[in-house]
N, C-alpha and C positions, 0 to 999 in steps of 0.2 A: 726338372721342374720348369726351367726357363723355356725349354723347347715346347712343353705342353702349353705354357702361357701364350707363346707366339702362335702356335697352331690354333688355339681358341680365338685369338684376336683376328687371325685371317678368316676363320669361319664366321665370326660376327660381322666382319667388314663385308663379306659376300652377301649377307642377309640384310645389312643396314640400308634403309632408304637413302637415296642420294641427297634428299633435301635436308636431312638431319646433319648437324655438326656437333661433335662432342670433342672433349679433350682427348687428343690422340695418345698421349702418354699414359693417361689413366693411372693404374696402380704402379707404373714405373716412374711417375713424376717425382718421387722422393729420391730417386737414384741420381748420383752425380755422373758426369760424363766419364770420369776415370773408372767408376764402378761398372758402368755399362760396357766399357772397353774390356775390363777384366772378365766380366760375365760372358761376353761374346767370344773372347779368345779361348774359353773353356768349352765351347760348343763345337760346331763344325762349319766348314765353308758354306755348306748349303743352308744351315740355320742362320748364319750371319747375313746372307743375301735375303733370306725371308724376312729377317728383322728389319732390314732397310726398306723393304716394301711395305711392311705393316705400319711403320711410323717414320715420318720424315725426320724426326728428332734423333732417330737411331742411325740415320744414313752416315753422318760424319764418323760416328764410332765404328760402324760396320765397314767403312772404307779405310779406316786408319791403318797406318804402317804397323802399329803395335799388334793389332788383331791378326793381320795377314802374316806377320813374322812368325807368329805362333803356329799358323797352319802350314807353313813351309817346313820341310825336313831340316834338321840341324845342319846337314852337310850340303845344302842346296848351292851355296856359293862355290864350294870346291867342285861340284858337279858341273856347274855352269862354266867354270874356267876350263874344263876339259872338253867343252862342246866344239864340234867341228865348225859350225857356223855360230857367230856371235849371238848371244841372247840379249837384246837391248829392250829394256822396259822402263817406264817412268815411275812405277810404284811397285810395292810388294804384291799388291792385288793383281797387277798386270803380269808380274812374273809368275804368279800362281796360275793364272789363266793360260799363259804361254806354255808352261810345263805340263799342264793337264789337257791341252788341246791335241797335241800330237807328240810322237816320240822325238826326243832330242838325241842326236848321234854324238858319241863321245870318242875321244882318242883318234883312232884311224878309221872310224866309221863302221866298225863291226860290233860295237856295243851301243845300245840305246836304252834310254829310260824315259818314263812318263809317270806323272802323278795321277792318282785316282781323283776324279773331279769332285766326288762327294766327301772323301775323308783324307785326301792328301797322302795316302800310302804309295810307296814307290813300286813300280813294276819294271822289269828289265827284259830286254831281248838280246840274247847272245848270238851273234852271227856265226857263220861257218868257220871263220878264221879264229874265233874265240874258243872253238871246240877242239878237243884232242881226239882225232879219228885215226884209227889204224890204217896205215897205207896212204895217208893223205898226200904224201910227198911223191908217191909213185904215179907217174902220168898214165900208166896202164890201168890204174884203179879208179882214178877220178879225172873228170874234166870240169872246167869252170865256166859259168855262164851268168851274165847279169840279168836275172829274172825277178828280182825282188827289190825291196827297199834298201838292201845292202848292195855294195858294189859287185859281189859275187855270191853264188850259191854253189854247193857241191853236187855233182851228178855222179853217183856211184854206179859203175857199170860191171865190169868183169872181175868180181871177187867172190870167194867162197864163204866169207863171213863178214859181218858188219859189227864193228865195235866203236861206239861213240861215247865219249866221256866229257863232262863239263863241270866246272866248279865256279863258285862265286863266294867271295869273302862275306861272312855273316854281317860284318859291320856296314856293308852297303845296303842291307835290307832294312825295312821299317821294323822297329822294335815291337815286340809283343804282337806279332802278326803271323797268321798261318798262310804259307805260300803253296802254290801248286805249280809244278814244272810240266811243260808240254814240249814234245818234239814236233817241230813244224816242218812239213814235207809235202812232196807230191810224188805220184807214181806214174810212170809212162809205160803203158802196156799192162797186160794181165799177168800176174805172178802167183803161182801156186805156193811158192815159198813164202811170200809176204802175207799169205792168208793163214799161215801156220802160227801157233802161239809163240811169242817171243818174250824173253826175260828182260825185265828192267829192274833197276836197283837204285836206292838212294842211301847216302850216308852222311854223317857229320862227325868231324874230328876223328876219322878212321873207324867210327862205329856205325854199323849198318842200322838204318832206322826204318827202311821200307823196301819190300821186294814183292813183285807180283808178275802176272802174265798180261801181255797186251797183244793186239792184232793190228798190224799196219794197214791191212786191207780187210774189208768185211769178207769172211770166209764163204765160199760156195758150199753147196750141199755136199759135194764130194769131200771137201776139207772138214766140214762139220762132222761128218760120219767118221773120219779117220783121226782128226787131230783136236777136236773141240775140247776145251777145258773150261769148266764152270768158273764164273766170275772173271773171265778174261775181259779186259777193257777194249772197247771198240773205238775206232777213230771217228771224228766228226769234222764237218766242213766249217771253215772259218769265213768271216765276212770278206776277207781279201782274196779268196779263191784257193788258198792253201788248205791242207788238212792238218789236224793236230791230234796227238795221242798223249794221254796223261802218263808222265813218267813217275810221278810220285808227289807227295806233299810233305811239308815239314814246318815246324814252328820256330820262328826267329824270336829268341828271348832277349831280355835286357842284358847288355854288357858282354855278349858273346864275341870272341875274337878268333874263332876257327873258321872253317869254310864248309859249305854244303856242296856235296858231290852228287851228280846225277849220271847214271850210266845206262847204256842200252846195248844189247848184244843179240845177234842173230846168225845162225848158220844157214848158208844158201847152197842150192844145188848149182854145180858148175855149168849146167845147161840152161839156167835161168837167164833169159835175155832182157828182162824188164829192167828199167832204170829207176833208182830211188834218188830223188832230188831233195837234198836237205837244205833248208833255209837257216835253221838254227834252233835254239831252245828259248821258249817264252816262259818267264817267271812272273806270275801274277798273284797278288794277295787274294785270298779266298773271301 
């Protein structure tokens, strides 16, 4: 209701002649400042900013610590303490802006998080060192190169199969939110193997919740004729130049204490000379 009232006020302001002056608070004039703070804290960061634009009397409430404390996730202080670079801000609103502007790197720099600017939900990026990859300690299978936001990425070369597994505690995710997991990667060279259908799977607390087929590379006509499977997911290009393929989606409920697991598996031909460069796994609220 409050959101609709704000939107109507914005619409009226756009149409209102500049020579006219009316009471800015109008139907809100009977509300106390504490009441306005409580109402704004039950909306969204976007609505709070709109309210401050609509009426100057709302600005102090919309910028208040109490409002932005509600918009920040309950564990934001613990996450900030784990940041590789210090997060220094003068207010809760500035903290929110900082956390929603770009990814904050945690621990040793291979895990990062960011808040959605509109609703404050958390997204995570798990770098290569946060993943469990078969053969990752064998120098014949992997080499390392600083080609991304993370210190290193994995370059998979001469192996006959790819097995990638990642997990994240449910408590780190925003509650009552549906998440989508993506494998972030690049391919050097043309690979018939990477054009074949590949299995991916998701589970929670040891229980499989999702399984389907994906393609790391858009299949050629030859591969479509031999290997095409209906409803197989295709990769898409990201804004940062990498590719991503959906590994699955899951729902993070209230009070869960297990972990979500994402897995990817592919069998390769021993003569395939293409390289699969893995940056990590991206977890974003849907």
